[in-house]
C-alpha positions, 0 to 999 in steps of 0.5 A: 577337268571333264564333267564326269571327272568333276561329278566323280570328284564331287561324289567322293568329296561328299562321302569324305565330308560325311565320314569327317562329320561322323568323326567330328561328332564322335559317332565313329572313332578315328580308326573307323573313319580312316578305314571308311575313307580307305574304302571309298571307291575312286578316292584316287580322283580326290587324292591324286594317288592311291590312298593309305593310312597316312593320307587318310589320317591327314584328310581327317586332320585337315577336315577337322582343323587338327583338333585331334592330331 
């Protein structure tokens, strides 16, 4: 992976982590978290494809260990 793509991946991952932490800390609801994940610019670099509701939900479940699944 090139340096720019690595940087972009890291930036997207940081945004995902912030959203997942807010969800885990019960600051935002699952639907708000999913909506926020779907709005992240360049998230396709992280997921490898277009993001949809099911992919965003899966990201949340993976990040929090499936506690709310």
